[in-house]
N, C-alpha and C positions, 0 to 999 in steps of 0.2 A: 409281427416280428418281435422277438424278444430283444430288448435293448442290450447292447454290449456292456455299457456302464450302468450300473443300478445303484442309485444313492438317493438318500432322502431329499437332497437338493435337486436331483435331476428327474425324479419320477414325474413331477407335474408336466415336464416337457413332452412326455409321450401323449398327453391329452391335449396339447396345443393344437390349434386349427389354423389353417391358411384358407381364407375365403377369397375366391376369384370372381370378379365381376367384369363383364364385358362393357366396354365403352367405345364410342365412335373413334375413328382414326384421328390422331392428334398430330397434324403436320407441323405445328409450331414447336414440337418437342424434338425435331430432327437435329442432329449434330453434324459436325464436319467429318465424322467417320465414314469412309467409303462404303462400309457395309450398310450403313443407314441410307446412303444416297442411292445405292444400286439394288437393294433388295426390296422387292415389292411387299407391302403389307407390314413392314417393320416400323414401329414407332416407339416413342417414349411413352411411359405410362405414368399415371398419377398414383402416388403412394400415400397411404395414410395408415396410421397405427391406431387400432381400436383401444379404448380405455379399458376394455375387458381383459382380464389376465390371460396372457398366452395367445391372444388372437391378433393376427395381422391381416389387414385388408389390402389387396393388391388389385389394381385395375390394369387390364391388358387390352391390346387391340383385337378387333373382331376378325380381321382377315388372316388366314393362315399363311405363314411364310413358307418359303422353300426350305430344304434341309441343309442349312449351312453347317460349317464345322463350329459347333457351339463352343467347345472347349477352347480352341485356339483363339476364337474371337474374344471370349471372356478374359483369357490370359493377356491379350494385347490391349485390353481396355485400360484407360488411365484413371486409376482410383482417385488420385489427387484432384484432377480437374473435373471429373464427372462420375461420381460414385453411382448415380442413378442408372447409368448406362449398363453396369454389370447386372443390376437387379432387373433391368428391362429384358436382357437376354434370358435370364433365368425364368422370368415370367412367361416369355414367349415359348421357351422350350417346354415348360411344364403345362402350359395351357394347351398346346397342340401335340401333347403326348410324345415328345421327343425323349422318351425315357432312356434310350440307349446312349444319349449324350449327357445324362445326368449322374453318371457314376464316376466322374473324374473328381477326386478330392480337391484338386486345385480350383475347380469351379466353386465349390462350397467355401474354400478358404477365402477366395476373392469376394464372394458374396457376403461373408461375415464381416470382412474388412469394410465393405461398402456400407453395411448397416451401421458399423461403428462410426464411419465418417459422417453419416447422416444423423447420428445421435438417435437411432431408432432401436432401443434395446428390446422392445417387445417383438419387433420383426426378427431381431437376432435370435431370440429364444425360439421363435417359430422355425427358423432355419435350422437351429440345433435339433429340433424335433425331426426334421427331414433327414438330418445326418444320422440320427439314431435308427430311424426306420429303414434307411438304406444300408445299414450295417457298416458304416464308416466311422463308428464311434471311437475306434482305436487309431485312426490315421493321425499321425503326429502333426502334419501340416494343418489339418482342420482343428485339432485340439489347441494348437498354439494360437490360431486366430480366435478361437472361442475364449481362451483364457485372457487374451489381450482385450477382447471386447467386453467381457464381464467385469474386468478390473477397471474399466473406464468409468464405471459407476459404483459408488460405495455400496449402494443397496443390492448390487448383484455380485459383490465380492465373494459371497459364500459359494456360489456356483463355480467360480474360478478355483477356489481352494479344493472343492470336491473333485473337479476335473484333474487338477495337478496331482492330488494324492492317488488318483486311480490310473494315471498313465503308466503303462508297463515299461516303456523305454523313453526316457526324457532326453531331449537334446539341449544344447546350450541356448538355443533360441527359446525353448520352453522356460528355462530358468531365467533368462533375461526378461521375458514377458512378465513372469511372476514377480521378480524383484522390483522391476520398474513399476508395476501396478500397485504393489504394496506400498512403495514409497510415495507414489502419487496420491494414494488414499490416506497418507499421514501416518502410516505404520512403519516408521524407520526401523524399529527394533526387529520386527518380523522379517523385513527385507534383509537386514544385516545378518540375522540368524540363518536365513536360507543361504546367503553368500558363504557363511562359515561352514555350513553343511556341505556345500559344493567343494570347498577347499579340503574338507575332511573326507571326501569321497563317499559320504553317506547317501548322496543322491544318485551317484553312479560312479563306478570305479574308473571308467575311462572319460568321465565328464570333467572338463576343466574350463574355468572361466576364460573368456576371450576379451579382446579390447573393448567390446561393447559393454560387457559386464562391468568392467572397471569404470567406464564412463558413467554408467548408471549409478554405481556405488559412490563415486566421487561427487557426482551431482547431488545425491542425497545428503552427503556430508555437508555440502554447501547450504542446502535448503534448511537442514535441521541444526546447523551450527555445530556439527561434530568434527571439529578440526583435528583432534587427536586421531580419530579413526581415519580421517583423510590422509594424515601423515603416514600411518601404517600402510594404507593403500598405495601411497606413493612408493614406499619401500618395496612393496610387492611388485609394482610395475617395473622398478629398476631390476629386480631379481629376475623377472621373466622376460625382460627386454621389450615390454609393452610401451615404454616411453618413446620408442622409435615411431609409434603410430601417432600421426598428427592429431587425431581425435583425443587420444589420451593426454597428450601434451597440452592441448587447449583446455581440457577439463582441469588439469593440474594448475595451469596458469590462472584460470578463473577462481579456483579454490583459494589459492594463496592471495590473490588480489582482493577477493571479497572478505578474507579473514584479516586483512591489514598487513600482510607480509609482502609488500611490493618488491623488496629486495630479492626474495626467493622466486617470486613470479618473474622478475626480470632475468634472473639467472636461467630459469627454464626456457624462457622466450629466446634468449640470446644463443642457447645451445641447440635450439631446434634446427634440424637439417633442412626442413622446408616449412614455410609458413603460408597460411591462407588468410583470407580476409577476417575470419573469426579470430585468428591469433592476434592480428593487429587491433581489432576492435576491443578484444578483451583487455589488452594492455592499456589502450586509450581510456576505456571506462574505468579501469583501476586507478590510473593516475588522476583522472577527474574526481573520482570518489575520495582519493587520498589528498586532494588539494595540492598536488605536485604539478603546478601549472607549467613550470619551465620544461620538465621532462615530457609533459603531454604535448606541448608545442613542438619540441624537438622530434618526438616520435611521429607526429603528424607530418612534419616536413620530410622526414626520412621515408615515410610511407608514400608520399607523393613523388619523391625522387626515384623510388624504385618502381614507379608506374603502377602502383597498387591502386586500383580504382575504388575510391571510398563509396560507401553506401549511406543510407539514412542513419544507421547506427553510429557510424563514424562521425557524421555531421552533428548528431545530437550530443555525442560525447564532447566534441569540440565546442559546441555552443554552451554546454554546461561549464566548461573551463572558462569561456569568455564571461559568462554570467558571474561565476564565483570570484574571478579575478578583476571584474569590472573593466575588462578590455573591450571597449566599444569598437576600436579600430579593427581588431581581428574579427570581431563579431560581424561587422559590416562586410569585411572581406569574404567571410564564409557565406553570408547571405548572397553576395554577388556570385560566388562560386555555384551556389544552388540554382540561381536564376540562369547562369550561363549554361549549365549542364541540363537544364530543363527538368530538374528533379521535382516531382509532384510534392507540393507543400501541403500536407494534410496530417491530421492526427498528431502524433508526438513531435514531429518535426516542426509543425506550425506552432505548437505550444512552446517548444524550446526557443524559437525565434522571438516570440512575444516576451517570454521570461527574460531572455538576454537583454532586449531593449529596456525592459522595466528595471532590471537590476543595475544596468549601466546608467540609469538616470535619464533614459530617452523614452519615457512612456508615450509621448506623442508620436514618435516614430513607430512604436509598437501598435498604437491605435490605427495609424495609417495603413500599416501592413495588415492588420485585422480587417479593416474595412475593405481592402482590396482583394481579400480572399474570395474566390468564386463561390465557395460554399462553406458555411460555418458548421464545423462539427463540434462535438461536446468538448474535446480536448482543447481546442483553441478558445472556446468560450470560457472554460474553466481557468485557463491561463490568464485570459484578459481580466476576469473578475478578480483573481488573486493579485494580479499586477496593480490594479486600481486600489485594492485594499492596502497593499504594502506602501503605496505612494500617498495614502491618506485621502484619495479621491473616492469617498464612499458612495456618494450619490450617483456617480457615473457607473460604479460597479452595480448598484441596485438597478440602474436603468437597463442593464443587459438582460433582465428578465424578458423584455420585449423581444430580444433576439432569440432567446430560447423558445419562446412561444411561436414566433413567426417561422422559425426554422423547424418547428415540430420536433424539438430535441427532448429526450427523456433525461431529466437531471439526475445526477447521482449524488453520493454523499459529499464528494469534493465540491460540486456545484453549490449545494446547500450550505456547506460550511463557510464558503467564501461569501455568499450572500448574507448569511446570518452574522458573520463578523462585520460586514459593512454596516448592517443595521445597528449592531451593538455599538460600533465606533461612532456612528452618527448621533446616537442618543435620542433619535426622534421616534416617538411612540407610534406615529402613523405608519412608518415604514416597518416597524416591528410587527404590528398587527397584520399588515399586508403579507409579510413574510411567513407568518404562521399560517395564514390562509393558503398561500402558495404551497407550503409544506403539506398541508392536509389534502390538497388536490392531487398529490402524487402518492397513490396508495402503496406503491412499492417501497416507499421510504418511511412509512408511518411506524414500523417496528424498530427503527434504528435507535438504539440507546444513545449513540454518539450525537445524533442530531437533536434528540430530545434534551440531552444535557446542554447542548449549545443554545437551544431555545430558552432554557431556564436561565443560563448566564446572560443571554441577550436581554430578557425582560428585567433581570436584576439590575443590569447596567443602565437600563432605561427607566429605572425607578418605578417599575410596575410589578411589585411582589405578588399581588393577587393572581396575575396571569402566570407568573413563574410557578407559584404553588399549584395552580390549576394543571399545568403541564406535568408537574411531579405526581399529582394524584392520579392522573390518567395513564401513567406509565405502568406497563405490565410488570416490569422488573426494574427496581431502582438500585443502582450501585453506589459506590463511594463517591464517584464524581457527581452523581445526581444530587446527593445530600450536600456535598461540599459547595456546589454551585448555589444552592438555596441559602446556605449559611453565609456565603460570600455576598450574596445579594442583600441580605439583612444587614451585614456589616457595613457595606458601602452606603446604605441608606440610613445608617445610625440607629438601627433597630436591634440593640444589643440583647434585650430579653427574648425577642423572637428568634434571634440566632441561637441562643442557649436552648430554647425550646426545641428548635429543629435538631440541634445536636443530640439532645436527650432522646428525641423520637428516633433518630438514626441509630443510637445505641440500643434502644428498645427493640428495633427490628433486626438486631444482630448483624448490622452492617458495620464492619470495622473501620474506624477513621484512620486516615494516614497522616503523613507529615503536613501536607497541604491543608487538610481539614483543620488541624490544630492552629495553623497560621491564621486561617480565616476567623476561627472562633476567638482566638486571643486578640486579634485585631478588633473584633466586635466589642470585646470587653474593654479594650483600651479606649475606644471612641465613645463608649457609653458610661465610663466611670465605674465599671463593675470589677473593682479590684479584688475583692474576696473570691468571686467566681473565677477570675483570671488565675489567681494563685492556685486554686483547687484544680483547675483544668491543667495547669502546667505540671502539677504533681502527678495527676492521672496519666498524662502523656509519658512522663519519665518512668513511673513505677508500675503502672498497670499495662500500658501498651509497649513499654520498653523502646520508645522512640527517642533516639539521641537528639538533644536540642541542637538546632542549627542557628546560624547567625540571624535568620529571619524570626525564629521563635524568640530569641533573646531581644531582638529589636522591638518586638511587640510588647514584651514585658517591661523594658525600659521606658517605652512610650507610655504604657499604662501607668507606671509609677510617676513619671514626669508630669503627665496630664493631671494626676490626682494630687500633685504637690508633695509627693513622698520622695524628695530629692535625695535624702540620705540613703533610703532603701534602694533607690535606683542606682546610686553610686556604688553601694555595697554589692548589688547584683552584678554590676559591670566588672568589679574587681574579682569576683568569684566565678566569672564565666569560664567554661571549658573551651570556648572558641576565641580566636583572636578578635579583639574589638576593632571595628572599622570606623571610618569617618562618619557614617550615617548615625551610629549610636552616639558618638560624641556630640554631633550637632543636635540630636534629640535632647540630650541632657542640657546643652547650652540653651536651647529654646525653652525648656522647663524652668531653668534658672531665671531667664528673662521674664517669663510669664509671672513668676512668683516673687520677683524682686531680689533674688539672691545673687547679686552681681559679683560678689567676691569669688564665690565658687565658679560662677560662669566665666569670669576672666581667667581663672586658673585652668579651667577646662579648655580654653582656647589654646594654651600651650600644649596640653595633651593632644589636642587635635592635630598639631603640627609635628608631633614626635614622629620621626622617621619619614616625613614627607618632604620631598625636595621642592614641590610646587603645589600651591593651593588650587583646589577646584573653585569654580565660581560660587558654589554653595558655601564653601568654607569662608570665602571673603564676605559673603552676605551675613552669615551667622556671626562671624567675628565683629563685623561692623555694627550690627544691631546691638550686641551685648555691650560693646564699647560705648555706643551712644547712650544706652540706658544708664551706664555707670558714669557718664559725664566725661569720658576720656576722648575729647574731640580730636586731639592730635592723632590718636590711634585710628579714629574713624577716617580722617583724611588720608592717612597712610594706606588703609585698606582700600578705600575708593580709588586712590591714585594707582595702586597696584593693579586694580581691575582695569582702569583706563589704559595704563601702559601696556598691559598684556592683551588688551582688546577682548577681554572675557565679558560675556553678556549672560544675564539671567535668561533661562528658558521662558519665553512668554507664555502666558496663559490665554486660552481661547474659550469663549463661551460656547456651550453646546446648544444654547437656545438659538434656533435658526435665524431669528430676525436681529440678534445682537451679533454683528459681524466685526466689531472692533476687537483688536488684539490688546490685551491688558498686560503690562509689564510691572 
């Protein structure tokens, strides 16, 4: 049979094959559907897709069924709950030559949707072959299902475009499938262009966008940050009266909330004639994101007063509010509400509870909750790891590797970043080596540039630059962060010349340094006394890369001059800075004066340090006290120390990273 649609993308479909194999009756595949219970010989089938192009393999039962109404049965099947059931009916009908029941386009539309649900594109292509052979290539319902199915995978998008261009009469469903698929595949421009064509009647004279079209377009504006386009879409919704549709209003509230315009979102929300749970959740999430905790609490109370039953999304938003506002009392109350209602605590909800306890300073309560979970999933483990890291309990975070292994979880980037951060903060080489081994055991993570960069940073902080450079050499692609991490490692370990060599190698490989790169390399020059190189790099940053100096770059230059004893040049640099000088830079100069015995300038700088400050920081008192002591001004020393004692300010204690040195030094 000659295909109805003939296109270079579609020609291979005519040569696709469906292979049918008989297998014994599989009673364990039965479902609760009455048709399965009462019809002899019907069973579920095992489905597999061959790796060969255009070939799908289907297994069907061996006993012939009676002649049921295939079409009505397929239409009544639940695609969401059991997509295999639809394919099972088709398999039985085809296997036992029920050809009279295979000419209903709705059967094929349902079948294609089932393939999409099962993520079986090869089987979907084979079904497309059947559609063409049966002469239903122009049926709009089948074509809509095919377009939606093909656009679910970026590699099959060409088939969808070919189908759309060849449809003689398109419906709004066709257009919606196409716009949605294009935007899901990252092509917002093409999706918006098609929407404009619909508005201009170039797709069809009588074809007009409906509320679903606008929901898709507004959702795309949110995803791709096209707020201006979203505002124009809002105006169109007002003009056409689509704002009366609750789905459109929810999409608009979400757009304004995620764009930071909570006032506009609240205005739309308050004027909605009817609200559903999505409306309330969108506003709650917006207030949580905007850190407007008071309004979030008030909205949650109003939501409960109106007997609106909250779901996991509502609870996660409120737990986020509790975390960011450090409101442990409300957090505990929500935890009690969860337990009272018997809500399943898993996934994101469990992670939100652990995060709430951690950020409220109740990490031990979070650990108790974690231990009481009936099953540990990756979300809860990740949350517990990062909670330990944030609280400085790095060894306990590392110990959760055993939970990952015993629960047979597959770590993701978030897992590894938390564990690598714990090893980096601990400073213990043995843990860092174990972490690299754990990373290499997970093949699905080996290509992650983010994790490889984190490993470089970890080894640099643990004073093992050979391992850091080994990770760098083995990377397939090295970006700016990779090189910056290596340069930072050399700088931390006092290897200034090695840092300069790494910077030069970075430039030779045509990797452009950024602002952070120059901070690290200037810091390396400062700690290694490489003044001339530091001057040259600062000029390169300003004139070749046109990076505007920030306070951190200026601080590195002042530190470099002060360490080298070039106090006059350091002071001149400070007076000519384009950014406002802060207390850190003044303290750096004071420390340099103290180190080189220039007490007069140092004492004068103490007054500069206090200009515009109503209250000294602890570091200010220490720097002032030290320079006064060196200058022999003991009365001033006593005054500074007395001020610290009266205000109960204390120096941040230092702690050794060597495991067996547990004393805290002040």
